[in-house]
Phi, psi and omega in degrees: 000147187246009182273004176076009182259152173252129179251131179268128186233122179276123182253119184246132177187171165290169191249296189301321184279347185236033180302310183294320181294319178297319178298320179295318179297314181300315181294320179297318181291321177298323178293338176269012184061035175253156182251102179280137174227156180172218190299336178301336179278337182214072183295334178269092185279111175216177186297332182289339180272352190298320179295324177293317178301314180299321180295325178291321176294316178303322185277353182273153177274327182220163181228141178226141176235136179240126184231134177230251189253001180236151179273323175108174181296141185266140170278168180303335180277003177093348175271151174288156178296327178298314180292322178297318178298317179298311182299318182294317179300322179293319180294334179271004179057038176286131173303128189219160176222139176252137176238122187237140178299129186279342182222078183304330180295342180270352181288132181298149188302323183291348178252019177238165179284131179265339181268131181305319181298319179292323178296321179296316179298318179297315180299320179295318178297317179299318179298322178297312182295324183284356173292342175246159180302135177231161173251148181250158179209160175234350178204166183301325181295313177299320181298317179300317178297317180296320179298314182299308183292322183293319183283329174301316180288317182297316181294326177290318184281327182228072182298136180254175182294311179066191179234133179280138179298144177207187177295342179260015181298157183296134173275097186297321180297318179293320180296316178298321179296321179293321176298317179296318179297319178300316179296318180297320179297321179292324176294320177297322178298316179299317179295321178298320178296318180297331179270005179058048174262126181279119181238354178277147188284078185297332182270001178297132183271132177254134174269113182259128175266109181285159175307134181093355175099353178293149183240146169207161181246149179208151180281156177300321179298318180295315182291323178296315181299319179295315179295316184296315181293325176291321182294334180287341177268315180208118187271007177288128187307315182299315180293323179300312183287335172299315180292318181296317179298319178299318180295318182286331176299319179291319182296317185260005179052047182230095185295346182260003185296129175221152186245020184307317183282348184254357186297318181297317179298314181295314180301315181299314183297318182289325177289316181301323181274006174074021185271327179226160171238134180255124176239146183250118174256119191058243180249008189253124179287140173236144183255135177231131175292135172284169175302319179295319179297319178296322179296315181293324177296320179296322179293334182275350181297139181294000000 
C-alpha cells in the first residue's frame, strides 16, 4: 500500500491445526505493510483473557477469520473462542473477511473434529460465516494469495483510520522475526514433549484457599496428578473434584476439606501449563488430558 498507513488486522482461527495457514496469512499481511495480531499474543485461551482479546479487536482496523476442520477451544459459555471473536468483531462493525477451507474432505483426520458435538458446532459456525461472502482455500499458498488480493480490495473499498508512519512506526522485519522466533520456540516445545522432557514446574507450590478461608499448600505436580487420575475415571468436573478432595482429606488429615473456592484457580493453572483442556457439554465442564498432560502423567508414575 502506498498511502503510508499501517493497518492493524486481527487474525482469528484455531491454532494447532492451522499453524502453516496462520504463518501464510501473517506473511501476506506483513508484505502489505499491515500488522497482524492474534493468538500469538495470548496462546492460553481462557475466560480471563477475553477482555484483552476484545480490546485487541477494538483496536484493530480489520478482522479476518480462517476456518478449516476444527471448532476450537471452548469458552465457559460453550462457544469456541474463534466464534466469540467473530461475533464480537461483527457487533463492532469491523470490516472483515472470512476464509474457509474449500475441500473439507481433504483435511487430514488429525486436524478435524472427532467429537460429534464439536462437528455440529463447527457446521453451525460455518453456516453463520457463509451468510456473508467468503473466500476458499485448500493450502497455505492459496490462502496467502487470497489474503493479498482480498485485502487490497477491502482496504480500497472500506478505508480505515490506520496508523500514520512515524519514527515509532512498526519495524516489520523485527516483527516478522519475532513471529518466526515464537514459532521456532513452539516447535522446540513440541520436540521436547516428544522426547518426554518434563518442562512444566511440577514443584511449584500453590497456595490453596479452602472453603471457609483455611489455607494449605500443595505442589502443581501433586494437584495435577490427582486431577489427571480422577479424570481418567470420570472427566466430569464435579466428579473429578470429589475424588481430588477425598485424596487431599487423607493427605492433610482434614475430613472437612473442600475445594469449591479453589476450583477456578486449579483449572486455570492446569490449562495455562497445557496439561488439560476444558470442554463444556451443555453447561457442565469436562476435563481432558492433553497429549502433553498424558506424557507428564506418565513421567510422574512411580
